[in-house]
N, C-alpha and C positions, 0 to 999 in steps of 0.2 A: 447342569442343564445348558444346552448349546444356545448361542445367541440367536434370536433376541430373547432376553430373559422376561421382558414385559409382555403382558397380554392385555393391551389397552384397546378400547373401541375407537373406531374412526371418529365418533362423535366427541369423545374426550380429547382426542388430539386436535380436532377442529376448534373446540372451545378454548384449548390452551393457546392455539395459534392466535385467536382473536384477542386473547388477554395479553399476549406478549407484544406490546406495541413498541415500535422503534423509538419512540420518544423517551424510553427509559435509558437509552444509551447516550454516550457522549457524542458531540457533534462530529468528531473525526471518525468514530465508528459508524455512525449513520451514513456519512459521506462515503466511507470505504465500501460498505456493502451495496449501496446504491450504484456506485461506479462498477463494482464487480459484476452486478447483474447486467448493467449496460454493456460492458466489454464482452461478457460471455455470450450475450445475445447475438453478437455479430462475429463470433469466432468459434470455430470447431477445434481449435488447437489450444496450446497452453496460453494461459493468461497469468501474468505475474507483475505486481507493481508495489510501490511503497506509498500507502495512504499518507504517511507522515511527511514524506518528501513533497507530495502534491499539496497537502494542506498548508505546509509552511510556505511554499512558493506562491500558491494561488491566493492565500489570505494576504500575503505581502502585496501582490498586484491589486487586490481588492482595495487596499489603502489608497491607491492612486485613482480609483474610480469615484464617480459622483452620480447623483440622481438615480434614475431607474436602473442604470447599469450597475451601480454599487448595490442596490437592493436585490437585484436578480442574482448577482454573484454571491451575495450573502446567503440567499435562500438556497442556492445550489450547493454551497459549502456547509449548509446546516448551521450557520451562525447568525441567521437573520433575527432571531429572538433574543440575542445577547446584547446587553448594554455594554458600554465601553469597558467597565471594570470586568465583567464576565468574559468579554472577548480577550482582554489582556491575560486573564487567568487561564483561558483555554490555550493560548499560545505558550504561556509559561509552563503549562502541564506538558504540552508536546515537547518543548525543549528539555524539560527535566527527565524525559525518557532517555535522553542521550547523555545523562550525567556520567562522569568518569567512574569506572568501577574496576576493581583489581582483576577480575576473572573473565572479562570480556572487553572487546574493543567496539565502541559504538560512538560514532561521531556524525555531526551534521554541519553543513556550512551553507550560508546564503550569500548571494552577491547580486547587485544590481549594476548593470553596465549601461551607461548613459551616452547617447550621442552628444557630440560637441555642440549640436544645435538645440539641445534640450536642457531645461532647468526644472527643478522641483523646489518647493519652498523649504527654507532652512528647518522649520519646525517639523515638516514631514520627513525630511532627511534624517533628522535626529531620532524620530520615532522608528524609522527603518533600521538605523544603527543600534538603537537601544532595545526595543521590544523584540525585533527579529534578529538581532546580532548580525546584520547584513553588512557586507562590504559595499561601498559605493565607489565606482570608478568610471572614468570617461574613456570612451573608445572612438576611434574614427572608423565607422562601419563601412566607409567607402574605401578604406585602405586594405592592405593585404594581410595585416597582422591580427585583425579582430577575431577571426575564426580560430586562429592558432592560440591566441591568448585565452579565449573562453574554454577551448578544448583542453588546454594545459591545466587550467584551474579544475576542470572536471576530472582529469586524470589524477591530479594530486589529491582531490577530495575523496576519490573512490579507491585510493591506493593502487591505481593502475588497472583496476578491474573494468572500468569503463573509460575508454580513451577519447571518445568523441561523442558530442551531443548535437553539434551543428556542422553542416557541410558547407553552407554558404549563407551569407547575410546580404540583404539588400542595402544599398547605400542610403535608402530611405528609412532604414530601421531607426526608431526613436529610442528604444530601450529593450534590453534583454534581461530578464530576471531568471536566475539559476539557483537550484538547490541540489546539493549532493549529500547523500547519506551512505554510511559504510558500517557494516556489522561483521564481526568475526567472533564466534562463540564456540566453546567446546562443551560437549555433553557432560552432565554430572556423572553419568555412567556411559562411557564410550562403547560402541558396538565392537565386538571382537571380529577382526578382519577374517579370521578363519571360519566364522559362522556365515559369512556372505556367500551365497550360492545363487546360481541362475534359477529363476522361477518364472512361470507364465505371468504375463501382464496383458490384460485384454483392453484394447482401446476401442474406439467406436467402429473401427474398420478392420482390425486384425488382432491376433494374439501372438505375442512375441516372448522370447525368453530374455530376462533382464536381471542383472545382479540385484539381489534383495538382501538387505541387512536383517539380522534377527537377534533379539534378546528377550529375556524374561525378567520380571521384577514387579515393583509396586508403582502404579501410575495413577494419576488423576484421570478418571474414566467416566464416560457417560454413554448410554445407548438407549435407543427406542426402536420402534418398528422401521423407522426410516433411515437410521444411520448409527454409526459408532464413532466416538471421538475419544482420543487419548492425548495427553500432554507429555511431551518429551522435554524434560528440563535441561537448560544450559546452566553452566555456572554463571553467577551474577544476577540471579533472579529474573531470568528470561526463559521463555518456553516456546517450543514449536507445537502447535495443536494440529493434529492430523484428523480430518473428518472424512470418513468413508461412507458414502451412500450405500444403502442396502442393495443387494444384488438385483432386486426387482425394480429399482428406481430407474427412471430415464436419465441416463448419464448427461444427455444434452440439456435437460431441463433443470436438474438439481441446482447448479450454481445460480440460476436465474430466480429460484424460489427462496434462497437464503436471505434472511434479513438480520439486521443488527439486534433486533428483539429476540429472534430465535437463538442467535449466537449467545447473548447474555443469559438466556434461559438454560442453554446447555452448560455453560460455565457454572452457573449457580447450582445446578443439579449434579454436577460431577462429584464423584466420591473416590477415595483412595482404594484401589483394587489391585489384586495380584493378577498378572496376565502375561501374555506373550505378544510382542509386536513384530511384524514382518513388514519392512518398509523399503521401497526401491531406493537405491542410490541414484541420485539424479543431479543434473545441472539444467538450469533454465536460463535462457537469455531472451528477454522480451523487449521489444520497442514498439511504440505506437504514437500516432498523431491523435491527440485527444479532443480536437475541436468538435467533432460530431458527437462524441459521448458526452462532453460537457454541455453542449448545446441541448442535448436531450434531457439533461438534468436541470435545464433552465437558464443557462448562461448565454443563450444565443445572441442576446443584444450586444454583449462585449465583443463579438466577432463581426459585427455589422458596421461597415464603414460609415453608413449613414445615420446610425442610431447610437453608437458607442459614445459614452461620456467619460472621458479621462481628463478632466479639466485641471487636475493637479500636475499634469505633464505640460509644461509650457514650451511651445515650439513655434517657429515662424512658419511652419507648414501644417496647420491643423486640418482635419481632425486626426486623432490618434485612436487606433483600435487594436485588438489582439489578433495577430495574424496566425500564429502557431502556438500550440502547447505540445511540446515534445517530451516524451517520457521513456527512459530506458532503465531496466532493472535486470539484475542477474542474481543467481544464487547457486551455490554448489553445496549439496548435502551428502555427507559421507560418514564413514565410521567414526571419525574424530569429532565432527561437529558441522558447523555451517559457516560459510562466508558469503556475504550478500552485499550488494551495492545498488544504488539507484540514483538517477539524475532526472531533474525536471527543468525544462527551459521554457520560458514564455517570451516570445518575441512580439514586439509591438511596433506597428508600422504607422508612419504619418503619411498623409496624402502625398502623391507624387510631387510625388511627395511621400502459578499449581492440590489421619483418622484410623480408625482402628483397622486391624487386619481382617478382611472379610473371609467367608468360607468358600466362596465360589471364585472361579477364575474366568477371565475373558481371553479370547484369541482375536487379535486384530490383524488380518492378513490383507495388506493393501495390494491387491492384484487387479485393480481397475481404476479409472479416474477418481481423483480425490482432491479435497480442498485442504490447503495448508495455510496456517496463520502463525506468524512469528510475533510474539507480544512481550512487552515489558510488563511483568506481573505486578510490579509496584504501582505504576500509574495506569495500568490496563490499556496502554497505548498500543495500537496495532502498527508495527513497524513495516512488515511486509505481509502480503497475502497473495494467493493465487490458486487457480484451478489447473491442476496438473493432469492434462488429458492423455499425455504420452511422454513418459520420462525419457530424457535424452542423455 
């Protein structure tokens, strides 16, 4: 029987949607899908980012906030309902996704760069070094070496995949918080290069022929009337999940409807099934200023010079507020596996200052825009995710 196999009524689907609440998911997953919806709503092209990088960096900056600013940042980051112990456990879980493993390379690094005119309390500095494993360093943001120093740190942290995150820094910069993540994994069963052939891929505006990898086997798989999803496992207990909307779906609206609740439901209902996957070979390089997206999620106060409260940052030129949140992420997906990296930088300014073998088979032909999620299957941490509107 061709896909879709199910014959479910719209009423049952609607009921299931109402029952799958986002609160069943981890804070980082809820944040990831909320941000995806926000970014996709303002872009018709590819969106790709690392929720883990952003969470590690922004929760670190949240430690520096106070009052309503701290509360609004916590709500935006989905950690507002966590007590201190639960918060520390969430950060520990995020970090454990980057544990050393023999069959994949996966690393993260945090750094806080402080102006010579800025101080933070010893107890807070110890927390940043301990809980967040962050480096703390002093820089002269008015000098010529600050940009080069930060970019060199980024280049090293991403194994040369991202060489720059900042182009210039104001002499009034009080603090820059950075996070770099790097992933290199090989498929459990690599695609055979000789099976890669050009096939049509239809974007929102055109149909083009693009190299598509192809293989058959057993995969963790889910489908309903609206989508197909299959997991391609990497060595090291990691997987790439490919979610393909049905041909009748609105390509522009699909990523804006996906929630962490629906994601968890698809994962829970996935079963081992025999099938064939055809997936474009692609590379994505994405960079974005996230101030507007994060403000829309509830963090607007932190960007407001007149309302931001960062009293943990002591400076002779108060107040201090978040000026920029810069994120860059890249991934290259090919027959061997995947290499990906991401960097987040937050600049703060002070005033001028993956069962039994089934009988049926599926065919997943990715020939139109699709959602991709790279996840650590042990901790269920989402490392990278994106909406691939046009493989490049």
